[in-house]
ZAFIKOL-761815 format. One record per atom (N, C-alpha, C, CB): residue number from 1; residue in three letters; y, x negated, z. Coordinates in steps of 0.2 Angstrom, whole numbers, plus 5000, padded with zeros to 4 digits. Glycine has a CB too. Example, Ala and Ser with C-alpha at 12.3 -4.5 7.8 and 13.67 -1.06 7.14 Angstrom:
<pts>
 num residu north east   up
   1    Ala  4972 4934 5039
   1    Ala  4978 4938 5039
   1    Ala  4984 4934 5039
   1    Ala  4978 4943 5045
   2    Ser  4989 4936 5035
   2    Ser  4995 4932 5036
   2    Ser  5000 4936 5039
   2    Ser  4997 4930 5029
</pts>
This chain:
<pts>
 num residu north east   up
   1    Met  5323 4239 5445
   1    Met  5319 4245 5445
   1    Met  5325 4251 5446
   1    Met  5314 4245 5450
   2    Asn  5325 4256 5442
   2    Asn  5330 4262 5442
   2    Asn  5329 4264 5450
   2    Asn  5328 4267 5437
   3    Leu  5335 4266 5453
   3    Leu  5335 4268 5460
   3    Leu  5331 4274 5461
   3    Leu  5342 4271 5462
   4    Leu  5331 4279 5456
   4    Leu  5327 4285 5457
   4    Leu  5319 4283 5458
   4    Leu  5328 4290 5452
   5    Phe  5317 4278 5454
   5    Phe  5310 4277 5454
   5    Phe  5308 4272 5459
   5    Phe  5308 4275 5447
   6    Arg  5312 4271 5464
   6    Arg  5309 4267 5470
   6    Arg  5307 4272 5475
   6    Arg  5316 4263 5473
   7    Pro  5302 4271 5479
   7    Pro  5298 4275 5483
   7    Pro  5302 4281 5488
   7    Pro  5294 4271 5487
   8    Arg  5307 4278 5491
   8    Arg  5311 4282 5496
   8    Arg  5315 4287 5492
   8    Arg  5315 4278 5501
   9    Pro  5319 4285 5488
   9    Pro  5323 4289 5483
   9    Pro  5319 4294 5480
   9    Pro  5327 4285 5478
  10    Trp  5313 4292 5477
  10    Trp  5308 4297 5474
  10    Trp  5306 4302 5478
  10    Trp  5302 4293 5471
  11    Phe  5303 4300 5484
  11    Phe  5301 4306 5489
  11    Phe  5306 4310 5491
  11    Phe  5298 4303 5495
  12    Leu  5312 4308 5492
  12    Leu  5318 4312 5494
  12    Leu  5320 4317 5488
  12    Leu  5324 4307 5495
  13    Phe  5320 4314 5481
  13    Phe  5321 4319 5476
  13    Phe  5316 4324 5475
  13    Phe  5321 4315 5469
  14    Val  5309 4323 5476
  14    Val  5304 4327 5476
  14    Val  5305 4333 5482
  14    Val  5297 4323 5476
  15    Ala  5306 4330 5487
  15    Ala  5308 4335 5493
  15    Ala  5313 4340 5492
  15    Ala  5310 4332 5499
  16    Leu  5319 4337 5489
  16    Leu  5324 4342 5487
  16    Leu  5323 4346 5481
  16    Leu  5330 4338 5485
  17    Ala  5319 4344 5476
  17    Ala  5318 4348 5471
  17    Ala  5313 4354 5473
  17    Ala  5314 4343 5465
  18    Cys  5308 4352 5477
  18    Cys  5304 4358 5480
  18    Cys  5308 4363 5484
  18    Cys  5298 4355 5485
  19    Ala  5313 4360 5488
  19    Ala  5317 4365 5491
  19    Ala  5321 4370 5487
  19    Ala  5322 4361 5496
  20    Gly  5323 4367 5481
  20    Gly  5327 4370 5476
  20    Gly  5323 4375 5472
  20    Gly  5330 4365 5471
  21    Leu  5317 4373 5471
  21    Leu  5312 4378 5467
  21    Leu  5310 4383 5472
  21    Leu  5306 4374 5465
  22    Leu  5309 4382 5478
  22    Leu  5307 4387 5483
  22    Leu  5313 4392 5484
  22    Leu  5305 4384 5489
  23    Ala  5319 4389 5484
  23    Ala  5325 4393 5485
  23    Ala  5326 4398 5479
  23    Ala  5331 4389 5487
  24    Tyr  5325 4395 5473
  24    Tyr  5326 4399 5467
  24    Tyr  5320 4405 5467
  24    Tyr  5325 4395 5461
  25    Gly  5314 4403 5469
  25    Gly  5309 4408 5470
  25    Gly  5311 4414 5474
  25    Gly  5302 4404 5472
  26    Leu  5314 4412 5480
  26    Leu  5316 4417 5484
  26    Leu  5322 4421 5482
  26    Leu  5317 4414 5492
  27    Tyr  5326 4418 5478
  27    Tyr  5332 4421 5475
  27    Tyr  5329 4427 5470
  27    Tyr  5336 4416 5471
  28    Val  5323 4425 5466
  28    Val  5321 4429 5461
  28    Val  5318 4435 5464
  28    Val  5316 4426 5456
  29    Gln  5314 4434 5470
  29    Gln  5311 4439 5474
  29    Gln  5316 4444 5477
  29    Gln  5306 4436 5479
  30    His  5321 4441 5480
  30    His  5326 4446 5484
  30    His  5332 4448 5481
  30    His  5328 4442 5490
  31    Ala  5334 4445 5476
  31    Ala  5340 4447 5472
  31    Ala  5338 4450 5466
  31    Ala  5344 4441 5471
  32    Leu  5333 4448 5462
  32    Leu  5331 4450 5456
  32    Leu  5325 4455 5456
  32    Leu  5329 4445 5451
  33    Phe  5323 4456 5463
  33    Phe  5318 4461 5464
  33    Phe  5311 4460 5460
  33    Phe  5320 4468 5464
  34    Ile  5309 4454 5459
  34    Ile  5303 4452 5455
  34    Ile  5298 4450 5461
  34    Ile  5304 4447 5450
  35    Asp  5293 4453 5463
  35    Asp  5289 4452 5469
  35    Asp  5284 4446 5466
  35    Asp  5286 4458 5472
  36    Pro  5282 4441 5470
  36    Pro  5278 4437 5468
  36    Pro  5270 4440 5468
  36    Pro  5278 4431 5472
  37    Cys  5266 4438 5463
  37    Cys  5259 4440 5463
  37    Cys  5255 4435 5468
  37    Cys  5256 4439 5456
  38    Pro  5249 4436 5469
  38    Pro  5245 4432 5473
  38    Pro  5246 4424 5471
  38    Pro  5238 4434 5474
  39    Leu  5245 4423 5464
  39    Leu  5245 4416 5462
  39    Leu  5251 4413 5463
  39    Leu  5243 4417 5455
  40    Cys  5257 4417 5462
  40    Cys  5263 4414 5463
  40    Cys  5264 4412 5470
  40    Cys  5268 4419 5461
  41    Val  5262 4416 5475
  41    Val  5262 4414 5482
  41    Val  5258 4407 5483
  41    Val  5259 4420 5486
  42    Phe  5252 4406 5480
  42    Phe  5249 4400 5480
  42    Phe  5253 4394 5477
  42    Phe  5242 4401 5478
  43    Gln  5256 4395 5472
  43    Gln  5260 4390 5469
  43    Gln  5266 4388 5474
  43    Gln  5263 4392 5462
  44    Arg  5269 4394 5477
  44    Arg  5274 4392 5482
  44    Arg  5271 4388 5488
  44    Arg  5277 4399 5484
  45    Leu  5265 4389 5490
  45    Leu  5262 4386 5495
  45    Leu  5261 4378 5493
  45    Leu  5256 4389 5498
  46    Ala  5259 4377 5487
  46    Ala  5258 4370 5484
  46    Ala  5265 4367 5484
  46    Ala  5255 4370 5477
  47    Phe  5271 4370 5482
  47    Phe  5278 4367 5483
  47    Phe  5279 4365 5490
  47    Phe  5283 4372 5480
  48    Ile  5277 4370 5495
  48    Ile  5279 4369 5502
  48    Ile  5275 4362 5504
  48    Ile  5278 4375 5506
  49    Trp  5269 4362 5502
  49    Trp  5265 4356 5504
  49    Trp  5268 4350 5501
  49    Trp  5257 4356 5502
  50    Ile  5270 4350 5494
  50    Ile  5272 4344 5491
  50    Ile  5279 4342 5494
  50    Ile  5272 4344 5484
  51    Gly  5283 4347 5495
  51    Gly  5290 4345 5498
  51    Gly  5289 4343 5505
  51    Gly  5295 4353 5498
  52    Ala  5285 4346 5509
  52    Ala  5284 4343 5516
  52    Ala  5282 4336 5516
  52    Ala  5279 4347 5520
  53    Val  5276 4334 5512
  53    Val  5274 4328 5512
  53    Val  5279 4323 5509
  53    Val  5268 4327 5508
  54    Ala  5283 4325 5504
  54    Ala  5288 4320 5501
  54    Ala  5294 4319 5506
  54    Ala  5291 4323 5495
  55    Leu  5296 4324 5510
  55    Leu  5301 4324 5515
  55    Leu  5299 4319 5521
  55    Leu  5302 4331 5518
  56    Leu  5292 4319 5523
  56    Leu  5290 4315 5528
  56    Leu  5290 4308 5525
  56    Leu  5283 4317 5530
  57    Ala  5288 4307 5520
  57    Ala  5287 4300 5516
  57    Ala  5295 4297 5516
  57    Ala  5284 4301 5509
  58    Ala  5299 4302 5514
  58    Ala  5306 4299 5513
  58    Ala  5309 4297 5520
  58    Ala  5311 4304 5509
  59    Ile  5307 4301 5525
  59    Ile  5310 4300 5532
  59    Ile  5306 4293 5535
  59    Ile  5308 4306 5538
  60    His  5300 4294 5534
  60    His  5296 4288 5537
  60    His  5297 4281 5533
  60    His  5288 4290 5537
  61    Asn  5298 4282 5527
  61    Asn  5298 4276 5522
  61    Asn  5293 4270 5524
  61    Asn  5305 4273 5522
  62    Pro  5287 4273 5523
  62    Pro  5281 4268 5524
  62    Pro  5281 4262 5519
  62    Pro  5275 4271 5524
  63    Arg  5277 4257 5521
  63    Arg  5276 4251 5517
  63    Arg  5270 4253 5513
  63    Arg  5275 4244 5521
  64    His  5266 4248 5511
  64    His  5261 4248 5505
  64    His  5255 4254 5507
  64    His  5258 4241 5505
  65    Ile  5252 4253 5512
  65    Ile  5246 4258 5513
  65    Ile  5249 4265 5515
  65    Ile  5241 4255 5520
  66    Gly  5254 4265 5519
  66    Gly  5257 4272 5521
  66    Gly  5259 4275 5514
  66    Gly  5262 4271 5526
  67    Arg  5263 4271 5510
  67    Arg  5265 4274 5504
  67    Arg  5260 4277 5499
  67    Arg  5269 4269 5500
  68    Met  5254 4274 5499
  68    Met  5248 4277 5496
  68    Met  5245 4283 5499
  68    Met  5243 4271 5495
  69    Ile  5245 4283 5505
  69    Ile  5242 4289 5509
  69    Ile  5247 4294 5507
  69    Ile  5241 4288 5516
  70    Tyr  5254 4294 5508
  70    Tyr  5258 4299 5507
  70    Tyr  5258 4301 5499
  70    Tyr  5265 4297 5509
  71    Gly  5257 4296 5495
  71    Gly  5257 4298 5488
  71    Gly  5250 4302 5487
  71    Gly  5257 4291 5484
  72    Gly  5245 4299 5489
  72    Gly  5239 4303 5489
  72    Gly  5239 4310 5491
  72    Gly  5233 4300 5492
  73    Leu  5242 4312 5497
  73    Leu  5243 4318 5499
  73    Leu  5248 4322 5495
  73    Leu  5245 4318 5506
  74    Leu  5253 4319 5492
  74    Leu  5257 4323 5488
  74    Leu  5253 4325 5481
  74    Leu  5264 4318 5486
  75    Leu  5250 4320 5479
  75    Leu  5246 4321 5473
  75    Leu  5240 4326 5473
  75    Leu  5243 4315 5471
  76    Ala  5237 4327 5479
  76    Ala  5233 4332 5481
  76    Ala  5236 4339 5480
  76    Ala  5230 4331 5488
  77    Gly  5242 4339 5482
  77    Gly  5246 4346 5482
  77    Gly  5248 4347 5474
  77    Gly  5253 4345 5487
  78    Thr  5249 4342 5471
  78    Thr  5251 4343 5463
  78    Thr  5245 4346 5460
  78    Thr  5254 4337 5460
  79    Ala  5239 4342 5462
  79    Ala  5233 4344 5458
  79    Ala  5231 4352 5460
  79    Ala  5227 4340 5461
  80    Val  5232 4354 5466
  80    Val  5231 4361 5467
  80    Val  5236 4365 5464
  80    Val  5231 4362 5475
  81    Gly  5242 4363 5464
  81    Gly  5247 4367 5460
  81    Gly  5246 4368 5453
  81    Gly  5254 4364 5461
  82    Leu  5244 4362 5450
  82    Leu  5242 4362 5443
  82    Leu  5236 4367 5441
  82    Leu  5241 4356 5440
  83    Ala  5231 4367 5446
  83    Ala  5226 4371 5445
  83    Ala  5227 4379 5445
  83    Ala  5220 4370 5450
  84    Val  5232 4380 5450
  84    Val  5234 4387 5451
  84    Val  5238 4389 5445
  84    Val  5237 4389 5458
  85    Ala  5243 4385 5444
  85    Ala  5248 4387 5438
  85    Ala  5244 4388 5432
  85    Ala  5254 4381 5437
  86    Gly  5239 4383 5431
  86    Gly  5235 4383 5424
  86    Gly  5231 4390 5424
  86    Gly  5230 4378 5424
  87    Arg  5228 4392 5430
  87    Arg  5224 4398 5430
  87    Arg  5229 4404 5428
  87    Arg  5220 4398 5437
  88    His  5235 4404 5431
  88    His  5240 4409 5430
  88    His  5242 4409 5423
  88    His  5246 4408 5434
  89    Leu  5243 4404 5420
  89    Leu  5245 4404 5413
  89    Leu  5240 4406 5408
  89    Leu  5247 4397 5410
  90    Trp  5233 4404 5410
  90    Trp  5227 4407 5406
  90    Trp  5227 4415 5407
  90    Trp  5220 4403 5408
  91    Leu  5228 4417 5413
  91    Leu  5228 4425 5414
  91    Leu  5234 4428 5409
  91    Leu  5228 4428 5423
  92    Gln  5240 4424 5409
  92    Gln  5245 4427 5405
  92    Gln  5244 4427 5398
  92    Gln  5251 4423 5407
  93    Ser  5239 4422 5395
  93    Ser  5238 4422 5389
  93    Ser  5233 4427 5386
  93    Ser  5237 4415 5387
  94    Leu  5229 4430 5391
  94    Leu  5224 4435 5389
  94    Leu  5226 4441 5385
  94    Leu  5220 4437 5395
  95    Pro  5223 4443 5380
  95    Pro  5224 4449 5376
  95    Pro  5224 4455 5382
  95    Pro  5219 4451 5370
  96    Ala  5228 4460 5380
  96    Ala  5229 4465 5385
  96    Ala  5222 4469 5387
  96    Ala  5233 4471 5382
  97    Asp  5217 4469 5383
  97    Asp  5211 4472 5384
  97    Asp  5207 4468 5388
  97    Asp  5208 4475 5377
  98    Leu  5208 4461 5389
  98    Leu  5204 4457 5393
  98    Leu  5207 4456 5400
  98    Leu  5203 4451 5390
  99    Val  5213 4458 5401
  99    Val  5216 4457 5408
  99    Val  5213 4461 5413
  99    Val  5224 4459 5408
 100    Pro  5211 4457 5418
 100    Pro  5208 4461 5424
 100    Pro  5212 4466 5427
 100    Pro  5207 4456 5429
 101    Asp  5208 4471 5430
 101    Asp  5212 4477 5433
 101    Asp  5216 4474 5439
 101    Asp  5207 4483 5435
 102    Cys  5221 4478 5441
 102    Cys  5225 4475 5447
 102    Cys  5221 4476 5453
 102    Cys  5232 4479 5448
 103    Gly  5221 4472 5457
 103    Gly  5217 4472 5463
 103    Gly  5221 4473 5470
 103    Gly  5213 4465 5464
 104    Met  5218 4472 5475
 104    Met  5222 4473 5482
 104    Met  5227 4468 5482
 104    Met  5217 4473 5488
 105    Gly  5232 4470 5486
 105    Gly  5238 4466 5488
 105    Gly  5236 4460 5492
 105    Gly  5243 4469 5492
 106    Leu  5240 4455 5491
 106    Leu  5238 4449 5496
 106    Leu  5238 4450 5503
 106    Leu  5242 4442 5495
 107    Asn  5243 4454 5505
 107    Asn  5243 4455 5513
 107    Asn  5237 4459 5515
 107    Asn  5249 4458 5515
 108    Tyr  5236 4463 5511
 108    Tyr  5230 4468 5513
 108    Tyr  5223 4464 5513
 108    Tyr  5230 4474 5508
 109    Met  5222 4459 5508
 109    Met  5217 4455 5507
 109    Met  5217 4450 5514
 109    Met  5217 4451 5500
 110    Leu  5222 4447 5516
 110    Leu  5222 4443 5521
 110    Leu  5221 4447 5528
 110    Leu  5229 4439 5521
 111    Asp  5222 4453 5528
 111    Asp  5222 4457 5534
 111    Asp  5214 4459 5535
 111    Asp  5226 4462 5534
 112    Thr  5211 4460 5529
 112    Thr  5204 4463 5529
 112    Thr  5198 4459 5528
 112    Thr  5204 4469 5525
 113    Leu  5200 4453 5523
 113    Leu  5194 4449 5521
 113    Leu  5194 4442 5524
 113    Leu  5195 4449 5514
 114    Pro  5188 4439 5524
 114    Pro  5188 4432 5526
 114    Pro  5192 4428 5521
 114    Pro  5181 4430 5527
 115    Phe  5195 4423 5523
 115    Phe  5199 4418 5519
 115    Phe  5196 4416 5513
 115    Phe  5201 4412 5523
 116    Thr  5189 4414 5514
 116    Thr  5185 4412 5508
 116    Thr  5185 4417 5502
 116    Thr  5178 4409 5510
 117    Gln  5184 4423 5504
 117    Gln  5184 4429 5499
 117    Gln  5191 4430 5496
 117    Gln  5181 4435 5503
 118    Val  5196 4430 5501
 118    Val  5203 4430 5498
 118    Val  5204 4425 5493
 118    Val  5209 4429 5505
 119    Leu  5202 4419 5494
 119    Leu  5203 4414 5489
 119    Leu  5200 4416 5482
 119    Leu  5201 4407 5491
 120    Ser  5193 4418 5483
 120    Ser  5189 4420 5478
 120    Ser  5193 4426 5473
 120    Ser  5182 4422 5480
 121    Glu  5195 4431 5477
 121    Glu  5199 4436 5474
 121    Glu  5204 4434 5470
 121    Glu  5201 4441 5479
 122    Val  5209 4430 5473
 122    Val  5215 4428 5471
 122    Val  5214 4424 5464
 122    Val  5219 4424 5476
 123    Phe  5209 4419 5464
 123    Phe  5208 4415 5458
 123    Phe  5204 4419 5453
 123    Phe  5204 4408 5460
 124    Arg  5201 4424 5455
 124    Arg  5198 4428 5449
 124    Arg  5203 4432 5445
 124    Arg  5193 4434 5453
 125    Gly  5209 4433 5449
 125    Gly  5215 4435 5445
 125    Gly  5215 4443 5445
 125    Gly  5215 4432 5438
 126    Ser  5221 4445 5444
 126    Ser  5222 4453 5444
 126    Ser  5227 4454 5438
 126    Ser  5224 4456 5451
 127    Gly  5228 4460 5437
 127    Gly  5232 4462 5431
 127    Gly  5239 4460 5433
 127    Gly  5232 4470 5430
 128    Glu  5242 4461 5439
 128    Glu  5248 4459 5440
 128    Glu  5250 4452 5439
 128    Glu  5249 4461 5447
 129    Cys  5245 4447 5440
 129    Cys  5246 4440 5439
 129    Cys  5247 4439 5431
 129    Cys  5240 4436 5441
 130    Ala  5244 4443 5427
 130    Ala  5245 4442 5420
 130    Ala  5251 4445 5416
 130    Ala  5239 4445 5417
 131    Glu  5255 4449 5421
 131    Glu  5262 4451 5419
 131    Glu  5267 4445 5418
 131    Glu  5265 4456 5424
 132    Val  5271 4445 5413
 132    Val  5276 4440 5412
 132    Val  5283 4444 5414
 132    Val  5277 4437 5405
 133    Asp  5286 4443 5419
 133    Asp  5291 4447 5421
 133    Asp  5298 4443 5420
 133    Asp  5291 4449 5427
 134    Trp  5297 4437 5419
 134    Trp  5303 4432 5419
 134    Trp  5301 4426 5415
 134    Trp  5306 4429 5426
 135    Thr  5306 4424 5410
 135    Thr  5305 4419 5406
 135    Thr  5312 4415 5405
 135    Thr  5303 4421 5398
 136    Phe  5312 4408 5404
 136    Phe  5317 4404 5403
 136    Phe  5315 4399 5397
 136    Phe  5320 4401 5409
 137    Leu  5319 4399 5392
 137    Leu  5317 4395 5386
 137    Leu  5311 4396 5384
 137    Leu  5318 4388 5388
 138    Gly  5308 4402 5384
 138    Gly  5302 4403 5381
 138    Gly  5296 4402 5386
 138    Gly  5300 4400 5375
 139    Phe  5297 4399 5392
 139    Phe  5292 4398 5397
 139    Phe  5292 4403 5402
 139    Phe  5292 4392 5400
 140    Ser  5286 4405 5404
 140    Ser  5286 4410 5410
 140    Ser  5287 4406 5417
 140    Ser  5279 4414 5411
 141    Met  5287 4409 5422
 141    Met  5288 4405 5429
 141    Met  5282 4401 5430
 141    Met  5289 4411 5435
 142    Pro  5275 4403 5429
 142    Pro  5270 4398 5430
 142    Pro  5270 4392 5425
 142    Pro  5264 4401 5429
 143    Gly  5273 4393 5419
 143    Gly  5274 4388 5414
 143    Gly  5279 4383 5416
 143    Gly  5276 4391 5407
 144    Trp  5284 4384 5420
 144    Trp  5289 4380 5423
 144    Trp  5286 4377 5429
 144    Trp  5295 4384 5425
 145    Thr  5282 4380 5433
 145    Thr  5280 4377 5439
 145    Thr  5275 4372 5437
 145    Thr  5277 4382 5443
 146    Phe  5270 4373 5431
 146    Phe  5266 4368 5429
 146    Phe  5270 4362 5427
 146    Phe  5261 4371 5423
 147    Leu  5275 4363 5423
 147    Leu  5279 4357 5421
 147    Leu  5281 4353 5427
 147    Leu  5285 4359 5416
 148    Trp  5284 4356 5432
 148    Trp  5287 4353 5438
 148    Trp  5280 4349 5441
 148    Trp  5290 4358 5443
 149    Tyr  5275 4353 5442
 149    Tyr  5269 4349 5445
 149    Tyr  5267 4343 5441
 149    Tyr  5263 4354 5446
 150    Leu  5267 4343 5434
 150    Leu  5266 4337 5430
 150    Leu  5271 4332 5431
 150    Leu  5265 4339 5422
 151    Ala  5277 4334 5431
 151    Ala  5283 4329 5433
 151    Ala  5282 4325 5439
 151    Ala  5289 4332 5432
 152    Phe  5280 4329 5444
 152    Phe  5279 4326 5451
 152    Phe  5273 4322 5451
 152    Phe  5279 4331 5457
 153    Thr  5268 4324 5447
 153    Thr  5262 4319 5447
 153    Thr  5263 4313 5443
 153    Thr  5256 4323 5444
 154    Ala  5266 4313 5437
 154    Ala  5268 4307 5433
 154    Ala  5273 4303 5436
 154    Ala  5270 4309 5427
 155    Gly  5278 4306 5439
 155    Gly  5283 4302 5443
 155    Gly  5280 4298 5449
 155    Gly  5289 4307 5445
 156    Thr  5276 4302 5453
 156    Thr  5273 4299 5459
 156    Thr  5269 4293 5457
 156    Thr  5269 4305 5463
 157    Ile  5264 4294 5453
 157    Ile  5260 4289 5450
 157    Ile  5264 4283 5447
 157    Ile  5257 4291 5445
 158    Phe  5269 4284 5443
 158    Phe  5273 4279 5441
 158    Phe  5277 4275 5446
 158    Phe  5279 4282 5437
 159    Val  5280 4278 5452
 159    Val  5283 4275 5457
 159    Val  5278 4271 5461
 159    Val  5286 4280 5462
 160    Leu  5272 4274 5462
 160    Leu  5267 4270 5466
 160    Leu  5265 4264 5463
 160    Leu  5262 4275 5468
 161    Leu  5264 4265 5457
 161    Leu  5262 4259 5453
 161    Leu  5267 4253 5452
 161    Leu  5260 4261 5445
 162    Lys  5273 4255 5451
 162    Lys  5279 4251 5451
 162    Lys  5280 4248 5458
 162    Lys  5286 4254 5449
 163    Ala  5280 4251 5463
 163    Ala  5281 4248 5469
 163    Ala  5275 4243 5471
 163    Ala  5281 4254 5475
 164    Lys  5269 4245 5470
 164    Lys  5263 4241 5471
 164    Lys  5264 4234 5467
 164    Lys  5257 4244 5469
 165    Ala  5266 4234 5460
 165    Ala  5267 4229 5457
 165    Ala  5273 4224 5460
 165    Ala  5268 4231 5450
 166    Ala  5278 4227 5462
 166    Ala  5284 4224 5464
 166    Ala  5284 4222 5472
 166    Ala  5290 4228 5463
 167    Arg  5279 4226 5475
 167    Arg  5278 4225 5482
 167    Arg  5285 4226 5486
 167    Arg  5276 4218 5482
 168    Val  5288 4231 5484
 168    Val  5294 4234 5487
 168    Val  5293 4237 5494
 168    Val  5298 4240 5482
</pts>
């Protein structure tokens, strides 16, 4: 079995990739002065969750049941990330006349609204989430995050199935 596709190296790779993606997001925010929209913030939170779970799994290096628990927690994070990034991509694909108006800022919402209402407002989307401020090879930032979530999902499932079959 390829070294990367063994559980411990895979979890370490995922943790380092998440750290790199988050570092790049901070670079874009603080050096390129592109502030994240509310959906971008939630995508960052998903990467933080995925990276933290992966780091714990790499450090702990659990056996069969523990590996499945860590894998399940990691996959829960990728599912949330895929949902948020998918919603973000959908908002970016809307014609200009269908884009929702810009809403309140995330910090203001968190200070003044109950958390469940904040989630509802964020997922309803706003005009700022529909703007495409950055692209690379034709993909916007949420497009790239969607691809990373897919890669983490597919890789984790592959690693867990291979490890289960090999009883590594």
